[in-house]
C-alpha positions in Angstrom: 89.1 117.7 105.8 90.3 117.0 101.9 93.1 117.2 100.1 94.5 118.0 96.9 96.0 114.8 95.2 96.9 113.5 91.9 94.2 112.0 90.2 96.2 108.9 89.9 96.6 108.6 94.0 92.9 108.4 93.9 92.2 105.8 91.2 91.1 103.0 93.6 92.8 99.2 92.6 93.1 96.3 94.3 97.2 97.1 94.4 96.7 100.3 95.6 94.5 99.5 98.4 97.2 96.8 99.5 100.3 99.4 99.3 98.5 101.9 101.1 98.0 99.5 104.0 100.9 97.9 104.0 102.8 101.7 104.7 100.0 102.4 107.1 100.7 99.4 109.2 103.9 100.0 109.6 104.3 103.9 109.2 107.9 104.5 110.6 109.7 101.8 107.6 111.7 102.6 105.2 110.5 100.9 101.9 111.9 100.3 98.7 110.1 99.0 95.2 111.1 95.4 95.2 111.1 95.2 99.1 106.8 96.4 98.7 106.3 94.3 95.8 107.6 90.8 97.2 105.5 91.8 100.4 102.1 92.4 98.9 99.8 89.8 99.3 97.8 90.9 96.1 99.0 90.3 92.3 100.9 93.3 91.3 103.7 94.1 89.4 107.0 95.7 90.4 106.2 98.4 87.8 102.6 99.0 89.6 104.5 99.3 93.4 106.7 101.7 91.6 104.4 103.9 90.2 102.4 104.3 93.2 105.4 105.0 95.3 107.1 107.7 93.0 103.1 108.9 92.7 103.1 108.8 96.3 106.6 110.6 96.8 105.3 113.8 94.1 101.8 114.6 96.3 103.9 114.9 99.5 102.6 111.4 100.8 106.2 109.8 101.3 109.6 111.3 101.0 111.9 109.6 98.5 116.1 109.7 99.1 118.4 108.2 97.2 120.2 104.8 98.6 122.7 102.8 96.4 121.2 102.4 92.7 118.1 102.6 94.0 115.5 105.0 96.1 113.7 104.8 99.6 110.5 105.8 100.7 109.6 106.8 103.9 106.2 108.0 104.9 106.2 111.7 106.1 104.2 112.5 109.7 101.1 113.7 107.3 101.0 111.4 105.0 99.8 108.9 107.0 96.9 111.0 107.5 96.5 111.2 104.2 96.4 107.9 103.5 93.8 107.4 106.0 91.4 110.2 104.6 91.7 107.9 100.9 91.1 104.8 102.4 87.7 106.5 104.0 87.3 107.7 100.7 87.5 104.5 98.9 85.5 102.5 101.7 82.8 104.9 102.8 84.1 104.8 106.0 84.2 100.9 106.5 87.3 99.1 107.7 89.3 98.5 104.4 90.4 94.7 104.0 92.7 93.5 101.3 93.5 89.7 101.5 
């Protein structure tokens, strides 16, 4: 199985790896840029988190919805499978561990 995704979604970086794992750890959660950035254990800028969440929304992995002055992001039902597929491609099937 493969998916048609943005090259930015597929480019592996420590920050993206951590963000994808964070989203998959709690697939029913609602995320904001600030919340996600604050919870990451890797050194990542708010702008990196923002760009990653927006690209995932553009690719249909996340659903973005307005909330006050910001957007909230929710993992779509098929988005979890797509993120797992990306992580599997990055790690060749080995568990992806991000400290």
